[in-house]
C-alpha positions as YAML, in Angstrom:
chain: A
units: angstrom
residues:
- id: 1
  name: MET
  ca: [-0.02, 0.12, -0.11]
- id: 2
  name: GLU
  ca: [1.45, 3.30, -0.80]
- id: 3
  name: VAL
  ca: [-0.08, 6.60, 0.75]
- id: 4
  name: LEU
  ca: [0.70, 10.07, 0.00]
- id: 5
  name: ASP
  ca: [-1.07, 12.34, 2.43]
- id: 6
  name: TYR
  ca: [0.17, 10.81, 6.07]
- id: 7
  name: THR
  ca: [-3.12, 8.65, 6.63]
- id: 8
  name: VAL
  ca: [-3.97, 4.90, 5.94]
- id: 9
  name: THR
  ca: [-7.60, 4.04, 5.08]
- id: 10
  name: VAL
  ca: [-8.66, 0.41, 5.41]
- id: 11
  name: THR
  ca: [-11.92, -1.17, 5.30]
- id: 12
  name: LEU
  ca: [-12.91, -3.88, 8.42]
- id: 13
  name: ALA
  ca: [-15.59, -4.65, 10.73]
- id: 14
  name: PRO
  ca: [-18.00, -2.01, 10.92]
- id: 15
  name: SER
  ca: [-17.96, -0.29, 14.44]
- id: 16
  name: THR
  ca: [-14.77, -2.38, 15.98]
- id: 17
  name: ASN
  ca: [-12.05, -1.26, 18.41]
- id: 18
  name: TYR
  ca: [-8.81, -2.43, 16.96]
- id: 19
  name: ASN
  ca: [-5.01, -2.34, 18.32]
- id: 20
  name: ILE
  ca: [-2.82, -0.97, 15.55]
- id: 21
  name: ARG
  ca: [1.17, -1.57, 15.47]
- id: 22
  name: MET
  ca: [3.40, -0.18, 13.12]
- id: 23
  name: ILE
  ca: [7.14, -1.28, 12.80]
- id: 24
  name: ASP
  ca: [9.57, 1.04, 10.73]
- id: 25
  name: GLN
  ca: [11.55, -1.18, 8.52]
- id: 26
  name: ASN
  ca: [14.46, 1.85, 8.08]
- id: 27
  name: ASP
  ca: [14.92, 1.90, 12.29]
- id: 28
  name: LEU
  ca: [12.96, -0.83, 13.53]
- id: 29
  name: SER
  ca: [11.11, 1.77, 15.76]
- id: 30
  name: VAL
  ca: [7.48, 0.67, 16.85]
- id: 31
  name: TYR
  ca: [4.69, 2.75, 17.22]
- id: 32
  name: SER
  ca: [1.53, 1.60, 18.56]
- id: 33
  name: THR
  ca: [-2.10, 3.01, 19.12]
- id: 34
  name: THR
  ca: [-5.60, 2.08, 19.01]
- id: 35
  name: GLY
  ca: [-8.88, 3.17, 16.52]
- id: 36
  name: THR
  ca: [-12.04, 2.47, 15.84]
- id: 37
  name: SER
  ca: [-13.69, 1.75, 12.70]
- id: 38
  name: ASN
  ca: [-16.79, 3.54, 11.74]
- id: 39
  name: SER
  ca: [-20.41, 2.48, 10.84]
- id: 40
  name: GLN
  ca: [-19.13, 1.40, 7.25]
- id: 41
  name: GLY
  ca: [-16.22, -0.29, 8.53]
- id: 42
  name: VAL
  ca: [-13.44, 2.34, 7.62]
- id: 43
  name: LEU
  ca: [-10.79, 2.76, 9.82]
- id: 44
  name: ILE
  ca: [-8.50, 5.84, 9.18]
- id: 45
  name: ILE
  ca: [-5.03, 5.51, 11.08]
- id: 46
  name: VAL
  ca: [-3.23, 9.11, 11.05]
- id: 47
  name: LEU
  ca: [0.73, 8.18, 10.75]
- id: 48
  name: PRO
  ca: [3.18, 9.81, 13.40]
- id: 49
  name: GLU
  ca: [4.06, 13.06, 12.94]
- id: 50
  name: LYS
  ca: [8.04, 11.56, 11.96]
- id: 51
  name: TYR
  ca: [6.44, 10.84, 8.85]
- id: 52
  name: THR
  ca: [5.72, 14.25, 8.04]
- id: 53
  name: LYS
  ca: [8.98, 14.94, 7.73]
- id: 54
  name: TYR
  ca: [10.57, 11.72, 6.82]
- id: 55
  name: ASP
  ca: [9.51, 9.20, 3.98]
- id: 56
  name: GLY
  ca: [8.12, 5.91, 5.85]
- id: 57
  name: TRP
  ca: [8.55, 2.14, 5.03]
- id: 58
  name: PHE
  ca: [6.73, 0.10, 7.96]
- id: 59
  name: ALA
  ca: [4.86, -3.11, 8.46]
- id: 60
  name: LEU
  ca: [1.34, -2.56, 9.49]
- id: 61
  name: GLU
  ca: [-0.36, -4.76, 11.87]
- id: 62
  name: ILE
  ca: [-4.09, -4.59, 12.99]
- id: 63
  name: SER
  ca: [-5.57, -6.84, 15.48]
- id: 64
  name: LEU
  ca: [-8.74, -7.34, 17.70]
- id: 65
  name: VAL
  ca: [-8.38, -6.16, 21.38]
- id: 66
  name: ASN
  ca: [-8.01, -10.25, 22.20]
- id: 67
  name: GLY
  ca: [-5.18, -10.06, 20.01]
- id: 68
  name: SER
  ca: [-6.43, -11.60, 17.14]
- id: 69
  name: VAL
  ca: [-4.39, -10.20, 13.76]
- id: 70
  name: VAL
  ca: [-6.94, -9.33, 11.24]
- id: 71
  name: TYR
  ca: [-4.83, -7.30, 8.74]
- id: 72
  name: LEU
  ca: [-1.09, -7.13, 7.55]
- id: 73
  name: ASP
  ca: [0.25, -5.08, 5.18]
- id: 74
  name: THR
  ca: [3.60, -3.23, 4.14]
- id: 75
  name: VAL
  ca: [2.64, 0.68, 3.82]
- id: 76
  name: LEU
  ca: [5.07, 2.78, 1.76]
- id: 77
  name: SER
  ca: [4.70, 6.97, 3.03]
- id: 78
  name: THR
  ca: [6.35, 8.79, 0.48]
- id: 79
  name: ARG
  ca: [6.28, 12.37, -1.14]
- id: 80
  name: PRO
  ca: [5.55, 12.34, -4.81]
- id: 81
  name: LEU
  ca: [8.57, 13.71, -7.05]
- id: 82
  name: VAL
  ca: [6.02, 16.37, -8.04]
- id: 83
  name: SER
  ca: [2.96, 17.50, -5.87]
- id: 84
  name: ILE
  ca: [-0.15, 16.35, -6.83]
- id: 85
  name: PRO
  ca: [-1.55, 19.62, -7.33]
- id: 86
  name: THR
  ca: [1.27, 20.71, -9.61]
- id: 87
  name: ILE
  ca: [0.54, 17.61, -11.76]
- id: 88
  name: VAL
  ca: [-3.01, 18.71, -12.63]
- id: 89
  name: SER
  ca: [-2.26, 22.29, -12.96]
- id: 90
  name: TYR
  ca: [0.82, 21.16, -15.76]
- id: 91
  name: MET
  ca: [-1.63, 18.68, -17.47]
- id: 92
  name: GLU
  ca: [-4.19, 21.78, -18.31]
- id: 93
  name: GLY
  ca: [-6.95, 19.64, -17.07]
- id: 94
  name: LYS
  ca: [-6.01, 16.30, -19.05]
- id: 95
  name: VAL
  ca: [-5.82, 14.19, -15.93]
- id: 96
  name: ASP
  ca: [-7.77, 14.48, -12.54]
- id: 97
  name: THR
  ca: [-6.29, 14.03, -9.16]
- id: 98
  name: ALA
  ca: [-6.72, 9.96, -9.20]
- id: 99
  name: LYS
  ca: [-4.86, 9.74, -12.68]
- id: 100
  name: ALA
  ca: [-2.25, 12.25, -11.37]
- id: 101
  name: ILE
  ca: [-1.63, 9.96, -8.42]
- id: 102
  name: GLU
  ca: [-1.59, 6.94, -10.75]
- id: 103
  name: TYR
  ca: [0.64, 8.71, -13.15]
- id: 104
  name: GLU
  ca: [2.99, 10.02, -10.84]
- id: 105
  name: SER
  ca: [3.70, 6.81, -9.17]
- id: 106
  name: VAL
  ca: [4.64, 5.06, -12.47]
- id: 107
  name: ALA
  ca: [6.81, 7.80, -13.46]
- id: 108
  name: ARG
  ca: [8.63, 7.92, -9.88]
- id: 109
  name: ASN
  ca: [9.23, 3.87, -10.16]
- id: 110
  name: LEU
  ca: [10.78, 4.37, -13.96]
- id: 111
  name: ILE
  ca: [12.85, 6.99, -12.86]
- id: 112
  name: GLU
  ca: [13.96, 5.54, -9.43]
- id: 113
  name: SER
  ca: [14.55, 2.06, -11.30]
- id: 114
  name: ILE
  ca: [16.94, 3.93, -13.72]
- id: 115
  name: VAL
  ca: [19.06, 5.86, -11.45]
- id: 116
  name: GLY
  ca: [19.47, 3.11, -9.19]
- id: 117
  name: PHE
  ca: [17.93, 4.78, -5.70]
- id: 118
  name: PRO
  ca: [14.68, 6.50, -4.63]
- id: 119
  name: PHE
  ca: [14.31, 10.06, -3.97]
- id: 120
  name: THR
  ca: [13.41, 9.45, -0.52]
- id: 121
  name: PHE
  ca: [14.20, 10.91, 3.02]
- id: 122
  name: VAL
  ca: [14.65, 8.59, 6.04]
- id: 123
  name: HIS
  ca: [15.70, 8.70, 9.33]
- id: 124
  name: LYS
  ca: [17.47, 5.22, 9.50]
- id: 125
  name: ASP
  ca: [19.98, 2.61, 10.88]
- id: 126
  name: LEU
  ca: [23.09, 2.05, 8.75]
- id: 127
  name: HIS
  ca: [24.75, -1.02, 9.08]
- id: 128
  name: VAL
  ca: [28.63, -0.99, 8.01]
- id: 129
  name: VAL
  ca: [31.35, -3.53, 8.49]
- id: 130
  name: GLY
  ca: [34.48, -1.59, 9.43]
- id: 131
  name: ASN
  ca: [37.41, -1.51, 6.59]
- id: 132
  name: GLY
  ca: [40.58, -0.34, 8.92]
- id: 133
  name: THR
  ca: [40.39, 3.22, 7.89]
- id: 134
  name: ASP
  ca: [38.64, 6.48, 9.22]
- id: 135
  name: PHE
  ca: [35.82, 6.58, 6.84]
- id: 136
  name: VAL
  ca: [33.29, 4.16, 5.01]
- id: 137
  name: VAL
  ca: [31.64, 4.23, 1.88]
- id: 138
  name: THR
  ca: [27.80, 3.85, 1.91]
- id: 139
  name: ASP
  ca: [25.28, 3.44, -0.98]
- id: 140
  name: ASP
  ca: [23.01, 5.98, 0.80]
- id: 141
  name: ARG
  ca: [23.43, 9.68, 0.58]
- id: 142
  name: ILE
  ca: [24.29, 10.51, 4.34]
- id: 143
  name: LEU
  ca: [23.26, 14.29, 5.39]
- id: 144
  name: LYS
  ca: [23.49, 13.70, 9.25]
- id: 145
  name: VAL
  ca: [25.07, 11.08, 11.90]
- id: 146
  name: TYR
  ca: [23.29, 11.10, 15.35]
- id: 147
  name: THR
  ca: [24.63, 8.08, 16.88]
- id: 148
  name: VAL
  ca: [27.57, 5.50, 16.49]
- id: 149
  name: THR
  ca: [27.29, 2.09, 17.80]
- id: 150
  name: GLU
  ca: [30.27, -0.41, 17.95]
- id: 151
  name: ASN
  ca: [30.14, -4.07, 18.12]
- id: 152
  name: ASN
  ca: [26.99, -3.35, 20.04]
- id: 153
  name: VAL
  ca: [28.09, -0.71, 22.37]
- id: 154
  name: VAL
  ca: [27.17, 3.07, 21.82]
- id: 155
  name: VAL
  ca: [30.66, 5.02, 21.31]
- id: 156
  name: TRP
  ca: [29.61, 8.24, 20.16]
- id: 157
  name: THR
  ca: [26.44, 10.43, 20.16]
- id: 158
  name: GLU
  ca: [25.62, 13.94, 18.55]
- id: 159
  name: GLY
  ca: [27.57, 16.86, 20.35]
- id: 160
  name: GLN
  ca: [30.66, 15.16, 21.63]
- id: 161
  name: GLU
  ca: [33.67, 16.76, 20.84]
- id: 162
  name: PHE
  ca: [34.63, 15.49, 17.73]
- id: 163
  name: GLU
  ca: [32.13, 14.55, 14.86]
- id: 164
  name: TYR
  ca: [31.26, 11.87, 12.49]
- id: 165
  name: THR
  ca: [30.37, 13.68, 9.45]
- id: 166
  name: PRO
  ca: [29.11, 12.94, 5.70]
- id: 167
  name: TRP
  ca: [32.08, 12.50, 3.36]
- id: 168
  name: VAL
  ca: [32.75, 12.60, -0.62]
- id: 169
  name: ASN
  ca: [29.49, 13.75, -2.37]
- id: 170
  name: LEU
  ca: [27.71, 12.48, 0.83]
- id: 171
  name: ARG
  ca: [28.45, 9.00, -0.05]
- id: 172
  name: GLY
  ca: [30.32, 7.83, 3.48]
- id: 173
  name: ILE
  ca: [30.87, 8.96, 6.84]
- id: 174
  name: VAL
  ca: [34.33, 9.81, 8.22]
- id: 175
  name: LYS
  ca: [35.39, 11.02, 11.46]
- id: 176
  name: ASN
  ca: [36.80, 14.28, 12.24]
- id: 177
  name: GLU
  ca: [38.55, 15.01, 15.03]
- id: 178
  name: GLY
  ca: [39.86, 18.48, 14.22]
- id: 179
  name: THR
  ca: [43.60, 17.57, 14.32]
- id: 180
  name: GLY
  ca: [44.23, 18.90, 10.58]
- id: 181
  name: SER
  ca: [43.17, 18.78, 7.35]
- id: 182
  name: PHE
  ca: [44.42, 16.40, 4.30]
- id: 183
  name: ASN
  ca: [42.92, 15.15, 1.21]
- id: 184
  name: ARG
  ca: [42.02, 11.11, 2.14]
- id: 185
  name: SER
  ca: [40.80, 10.43, -1.03]
- id: 186
  name: GLU
  ca: [44.69, 10.92, -2.09]
- id: 187
  name: SER
  ca: [45.86, 9.19, 1.16]
- id: 188
  name: VAL
  ca: [47.20, 5.71, 1.13]
- id: 189
  name: ILE
  ca: [45.44, 3.74, 3.74]
- id: 190
  name: SER
  ca: [48.80, 2.47, 5.54]
- id: 191
  name: TRP
  ca: [50.08, 5.82, 5.67]
- id: 192
  name: TYR
  ca: [46.70, 6.83, 7.40]
- id: 193
  name: SER
  ca: [46.63, 3.83, 9.80]
- id: 194
  name: ASN
  ca: [50.36, 4.55, 10.92]
- id: 195
  name: ASN
  ca: [49.95, 8.19, 11.69]
- id: 196
  name: TYR
  ca: [46.23, 8.39, 12.75]
- id: 197
  name: GLY
  ca: [45.14, 4.98, 13.56]
- id: 198
  name: ASN
  ca: [42.20, 2.56, 12.14]
- id: 199
  name: VAL
  ca: [38.90, 4.50, 13.57]
- id: 200
  name: PHE
  ca: [36.54, 1.86, 12.00]
- id: 201
  name: LYS
  ca: [38.27, -1.64, 12.81]
- id: 202
  name: ASN
  ca: [38.51, -4.16, 10.01]
- id: 203
  name: GLY
  ca: [35.69, -6.65, 10.62]
- id: 204
  name: TRP
  ca: [33.90, -4.50, 13.26]
- id: 205
  name: ASP
  ca: [30.23, -4.07, 12.89]
- id: 206
  name: TYR
  ca: [29.01, -0.41, 13.20]
- id: 207
  name: ILE
  ca: [25.49, 1.19, 13.26]
- id: 208
  name: PHE
  ca: [25.17, 4.69, 12.25]
- id: 209
  name: GLU
  ca: [21.66, 6.50, 13.24]
- id: 210
  name: VAL
  ca: [21.50, 8.83, 10.15]
- id: 211
  name: ASP
  ca: [19.40, 10.95, 8.13]
- id: 212
  name: ALA
  ca: [19.95, 9.94, 4.44]
- id: 213
  name: GLY
  ca: [18.44, 10.84, 0.99]
- id: 214
  name: TRP
  ca: [16.85, 13.95, -0.26]
- id: 215
  name: PRO
  ca: [14.68, 16.41, 1.85]
- id: 216
  name: VAL
  ca: [14.07, 18.37, -1.17]
- id: 217
  name: ILE
  ca: [13.29, 16.67, -4.94]
- id: 218
  name: PRO
  ca: [15.78, 18.08, -7.12]
- id: 219
  name: GLN
  ca: [14.43, 20.44, -9.62]
- id: 220
  name: ASP
  ca: [15.58, 18.93, -12.60]
- id: 221
  name: ILE
  ca: [14.03, 15.44, -11.32]
- id: 222
  name: GLN
  ca: [10.80, 17.00, -10.68]
- id: 223
  name: ASN
  ca: [10.74, 18.41, -14.25]
- id: 224
  name: ALA
  ca: [11.86, 14.91, -15.55]
- id: 225
  name: ALA
  ca: [9.12, 13.45, -13.76]
- id: 226
  name: LEU
  ca: [6.41, 16.15, -15.35]
- id: 227
  name: ILE
  ca: [7.72, 15.18, -18.68]
- id: 228
  name: LEU
  ca: [7.44, 11.77, -18.26]
- id: 229
  name: ILE
  ca: [3.77, 12.01, -16.86]
- id: 230
  name: ASN
  ca: [2.87, 13.94, -20.00]
- id: 231
  name: ASP
  ca: [4.25, 11.16, -22.20]
- id: 232
  name: ILE
  ca: [2.38, 8.53, -19.86]
- id: 233
  name: ALA
  ca: [-0.96, 10.46, -20.16]
- id: 234
  name: CYS
  ca: [-0.62, 11.12, -24.00]
- id: 235
  name: GLY
  ca: [0.55, 7.72, -24.84]
- id: 236
  name: ASN
  ca: [3.74, 9.20, -26.22]
- id: 237
  name: ASN
  ca: [5.86, 6.32, -24.27]
- id: 238
  name: ARG
  ca: [4.92, 3.81, -26.30]
- id: 239
  name: TYR
  ca: [6.95, 5.14, -29.61]
- id: 240
  name: TYR
  ca: [10.38, 5.85, -28.18]
- id: 241
  name: ASN
  ca: [10.13, 8.50, -30.96]
- id: 242
  name: LYS
  ca: [13.23, 10.60, -29.48]
- id: 243
  name: TYR
  ca: [15.56, 7.91, -30.07]
- id: 244
  name: ILE
  ca: [15.04, 6.97, -33.68]
- id: 245
  name: SER
  ca: [18.17, 7.13, -35.53]
- id: 246
  name: GLY
  ca: [17.16, 6.65, -39.12]
- id: 247
  name: VAL
  ca: [14.22, 6.37, -41.38]
- id: 248
  name: LYS
  ca: [14.02, 4.14, -44.55]
- id: 249
  name: GLY
  ca: [10.55, 3.82, -45.61]
- id: 250
  name: ALA
  ca: [7.58, 3.34, -43.14]
- id: 251
  name: LEU
  ca: [8.73, -0.24, -41.83]
- id: 252
  name: ASN
  ca: [12.43, 0.28, -41.70]
- id: 253
  name: ILE
  ca: [13.09, 2.54, -38.76]
- id: 254
  name: THR
  ca: [16.43, 2.29, -36.61]
- id: 255
  name: TYR
  ca: [16.99, 3.16, -33.10]
- id: 256
  name: PHE
  ca: [19.77, 4.26, -30.87]
- id: 257
  name: PRO
  ca: [21.04, 1.67, -28.39]
- id: 258
  name: GLN
  ca: [19.80, 3.48, -25.42]
- id: 259
  name: VAL
  ca: [15.97, 2.97, -26.45]
- id: 260
  name: ILE
  ca: [15.69, -0.31, -24.53]
- id: 261
  name: ALA
  ca: [17.30, 1.05, -21.23]
- id: 262
  name: GLY
  ca: [16.13, 4.36, -20.57]
- id: 263
  name: THR
  ca: [12.74, 6.11, -19.99]
- id: 264
  name: GLY
  ca: [12.03, 6.52, -23.91]
- id: 265
  name: ASN
  ca: [12.37, 10.27, -23.98]
- id: 266
  name: LEU
  ca: [16.09, 11.33, -24.53]
- id: 267
  name: TYR
  ca: [15.41, 14.58, -22.59]
- id: 268
  name: VAL
  ca: [14.60, 12.81, -19.43]
- id: 269
  name: ASP
  ca: [17.45, 10.16, -19.68]
- id: 270
  name: ASN
  ca: [20.16, 12.95, -20.14]
- id: 271
  name: ILE
  ca: [18.49, 14.81, -16.74]
- id: 272
  name: LEU
  ca: [18.68, 11.34, -15.04]
- id: 273
  name: SER
  ca: [22.25, 10.19, -16.22]
- id: 274
  name: LYS
  ca: [24.06, 12.53, -13.93]
- id: 275
  name: TYR
  ca: [22.54, 10.77, -11.17]
- id: 276
  name: VAL
  ca: [23.40, 7.48, -12.39]
- id: 277
  name: LEU
  ca: [26.92, 8.32, -12.74]
- id: 278
  name: GLU
  ca: [26.89, 9.86, -9.08]
- id: 279
  name: SER
  ca: [25.46, 6.45, -7.67]
- id: 280
  name: ILE
  ca: [28.16, 4.75, -9.60]
- id: 281
  name: ARG
  ca: [30.87, 6.86, -8.58]
- id: 282
  name: ALA
  ca: [29.75, 6.36, -4.93]
- id: 283
  name: LYS
  ca: [30.26, 2.46, -5.51]
- id: 284
  name: VAL
  ca: [33.70, 2.62, -6.72]
- id: 285
  name: ILE
  ca: [35.50, 5.26, -4.25]
...
């Protein structure tokens, strides 16, 4: 189930009391509450305030007061790449709110499948194995570190004298002790280890409590989403005409190779290409 307005609506038995439990799949935090369905059996669950700031992915469990589970589902609470009212306005009345929600979801999944990551903003526990240096490389785009746990022992919390901060295009975490500056990306690991020590012990388990992702959707990604939504609404996505490399008669049309690897819209793919490269660079640092 995907929700965009911070509420979850399910239909169960009418006029019944329920226990509601949500387990966040990013940081395993648990939220519990109760609710009562109306005379039509509709139960409306308002998500915790946390999800007005962060995107959420959690397991939803609804049970009767006697403990019997009557509903299980996975819920994704996420911001659209472009607000639904903006889509309706952009399409100049060609789509209503329901279609705008549907087309945005399709465009978002297509864009995320190409760049290799979602444009979400989450609070999560990031599990990493130490590599014997003072930095770790992550797939996540790290914005802030709150706590560091080493082999199940909390060794640092926000506000202490030194800091753990994002590193290299936000695709990593480094310990900064304020002892001077040097370019870690050009430093030989053995040189650093000999002079500064191994901050993240090789093979040790680390958990970083972090904010990660995209607190604001980049404007070019919003533009790409609107173009794709227009293509989807108008049926243009079936033809891939932006990738035609040659025409020799009506039945002899050749395409650029990218036609089978992209969105079908050359302009959109050019926008997305820099995000694909950013993701690749993070993985090979």
